[in-house]
C-alpha positions as CSV (number, residue, x, y, z in Angstrom):
1,M,32.7,26.8,24.3
2,A,29.2,26.1,23.1
3,P,28.9,23.6,20.2
4,T,28.3,25.3,16.9
5,V,26.4,24.1,13.9
6,T,28.5,24.2,10.7
7,T,27.9,23.1,7.2
8,A,30.1,20.6,5.4
9,P,29.8,19.6,1.8
10,A,29.0,15.9,1.3
11,A,30.4,13.7,-1.4
12,S,27.2,14.1,-3.5
13,G,27.4,17.9,-3.5
14,V,24.6,18.2,-1.0
15,V,25.2,20.4,2.0
16,V,24.8,18.4,5.3
17,F,24.2,20.2,8.6
18,S,26.3,18.6,11.3
19,P,26.1,19.8,14.9
20,G,29.3,19.9,17.0
21,V,31.7,20.1,14.1
22,T,34.3,22.8,14.5
23,G,36.4,24.3,11.8
24,D,37.0,27.4,9.7
25,M,33.5,27.4,8.3
26,K,31.0,30.0,9.5
27,A,28.2,28.8,11.9
28,A,25.0,28.0,10.0
29,R,21.8,29.5,11.1
30,S,18.4,29.1,9.5
31,I,17.8,32.9,9.0
32,D,21.1,34.2,10.4
33,F,19.8,36.6,13.0
34,G,23.2,36.5,14.7
35,L,22.0,34.3,17.5
36,P,24.4,31.7,19.0
37,A,23.8,28.0,18.3
38,L,22.0,26.0,21.0
39,P,24.0,23.6,23.0
40,S,23.2,19.9,22.5
41,L,21.0,18.3,25.1
42,P,22.7,15.9,27.6
43,G,22.1,12.3,26.9
44,L,21.5,12.7,23.2
45,A,23.7,11.1,20.7
46,S,25.8,13.4,18.5
47,H,25.4,13.5,14.8
48,E,28.6,11.5,14.3
49,Q,27.2,8.6,16.4
50,L,23.9,8.3,14.5
51,A,23.7,5.9,11.6
52,P,24.1,7.8,8.2
53,V,21.1,7.9,6.0
54,S,21.7,7.0,2.4
55,R,19.9,8.9,-0.3
56,P,20.1,8.6,-4.1
57,S,22.6,11.2,-5.4
58,L,19.9,12.8,-7.6
59,S,17.6,13.4,-4.7
60,K,17.5,17.0,-3.4
61,R,16.5,16.0,0.1
62,F,18.7,16.4,3.1
63,P,19.3,13.4,5.3
64,R,17.3,13.7,8.5
65,N,18.5,12.2,11.8
66,V,16.0,13.1,14.4
67,V,16.1,12.2,18.1
68,V,13.2,13.1,20.3
69,M,13.4,13.2,24.1
70,A,10.7,14.1,26.5
71,A,11.5,16.7,29.1
72,G,9.9,17.4,32.4
73,E,7.2,15.5,34.2
74,P,4.5,13.5,32.3
75,A,1.1,15.2,32.1
76,A,-1.3,14.3,34.8
77,P,-4.1,11.9,33.8
78,I,-7.6,13.4,33.6
79,A,-8.8,11.5,36.6
80,A,-6.0,13.0,38.8
81,N,-7.0,16.5,37.9
82,A,-9.0,17.6,41.0
83,E,-10.6,20.7,39.4
84,L,-11.9,18.8,36.4
85,T,-13.3,15.9,38.6
86,E,-14.9,18.5,40.9
87,F,-16.6,20.2,37.9
88,I,-17.8,16.9,36.5
89,N,-19.3,15.9,39.8
90,A,-21.0,19.2,40.2
91,L,-22.4,18.9,36.7
92,K,-23.8,15.4,37.5
93,Q,-25.4,16.7,40.7
94,E,-27.1,19.5,38.7
95,W,-28.3,17.1,36.1
96,D,-29.8,14.8,38.7
97,R,-31.7,17.8,40.3
98,I,-33.4,18.6,37.0
99,E,-37.0,17.3,37.0
100,D,-37.8,17.8,33.3
101,K,-34.7,16.4,31.5
102,Y,-36.7,16.1,28.3
103,A,-37.4,19.9,28.2
104,V,-33.8,20.8,29.0
105,T,-32.4,18.4,26.3
106,T,-34.9,19.8,23.8
107,L,-33.9,23.4,24.7
108,A,-30.2,22.5,24.3
109,V,-30.8,20.9,20.9
110,A,-32.9,23.9,19.7
111,A,-30.2,26.3,20.9
112,S,-27.5,24.4,19.0
113,L,-29.6,24.3,15.8
114,G,-30.3,28.0,16.2
115,M,-26.6,28.8,16.5
116,W,-25.8,26.6,13.5
117,S,-28.5,28.3,11.4
118,A,-27.4,31.8,12.5
119,G,-23.9,30.9,11.5
120,G,-25.1,29.8,8.1
121,V,-27.1,33.0,7.6
122,V,-24.1,35.1,8.6
123,S,-21.9,33.1,6.2
124,A,-24.4,33.6,3.4
125,I,-24.5,37.3,4.0
126,D,-20.7,37.5,4.1
127,R,-20.5,36.0,0.6
128,L,-22.7,38.7,-1.0
129,P,-20.5,41.4,-2.7
130,V,-21.8,44.6,-1.1
131,I,-23.4,43.6,2.2
132,P,-20.2,42.9,4.3
133,G,-18.8,46.4,3.6
134,L,-22.2,47.9,4.3
135,M,-22.5,46.0,7.6
136,E,-19.0,47.0,8.6
137,T,-19.8,50.7,7.9
138,V,-23.0,50.4,10.0
139,G,-21.1,48.8,12.8
140,I,-18.4,51.6,12.8
141,G,-21.2,54.2,12.7
142,Y,-23.1,52.6,15.6
143,S,-19.9,52.3,17.7
144,G,-19.1,56.0,17.2
145,W,-22.7,57.0,18.0
146,F,-22.6,54.9,21.2
147,A,-19.3,56.3,22.3
148,Y,-20.5,59.9,21.6
149,R,-23.8,59.4,23.5
150,N,-22.6,57.3,26.5
151,L,-18.9,57.6,27.0
152,L,-17.6,61.0,25.8
153,F,-19.1,63.4,28.4
154,K,-18.8,62.8,32.2
155,P,-22.5,63.1,33.1
156,D,-23.5,60.7,30.3
157,R,-20.7,58.3,31.3
158,E,-21.8,58.2,34.9
159,A,-25.5,57.6,33.9
160,F,-24.4,54.8,31.6
161,F,-22.3,53.1,34.3
162,A,-25.1,53.5,36.8
163,K,-27.5,51.7,34.4
164,V,-24.9,49.0,33.9
165,R,-24.6,48.5,37.6
166,E,-28.4,48.4,38.0
167,V,-28.7,45.7,35.3
168,Y,-25.9,43.8,36.9
169,E,-27.6,43.9,40.3
170,D,-30.9,42.7,38.8
171,I,-29.2,39.7,37.2
172,I,-27.2,38.8,40.3
173,S,-30.2,39.1,42.7
174,G,-32.8,37.5,40.4
């Protein structure tokens, strides 16, 4: 029989949850979904074997006896992860091949500042009272127009997908 979690009144009038106690009391569950209580893990001390926690009688806190046990294998260190090491080495090789590192660094910083400022502009627009609703309406209208023009009818859909494939091929080959 699986151990159950039951409630037992303590001397101070506070309800104490004790696993493994059997009796006439109904099994306690946090939300009472009718699920069975979980069995205790092997190697863990039961509630009766743990040292009791003394609390003042006026306190409304429950005593907490917590035991933590790691299960499974420990996580692999970063150096042992072959994919990450391979990615870092490839990144180093690409960085070494770049001739103008100053220009690439400047471009990366400019892109980061541009993204940060664009986020600030969007955040400022979002705080205005009417603009977010208007932008949402424009977005819904454009999405409907796009679907009507490119996706609803078969000839339009085929032309749209042909154009997407053409752009994809241009990007891949170029």
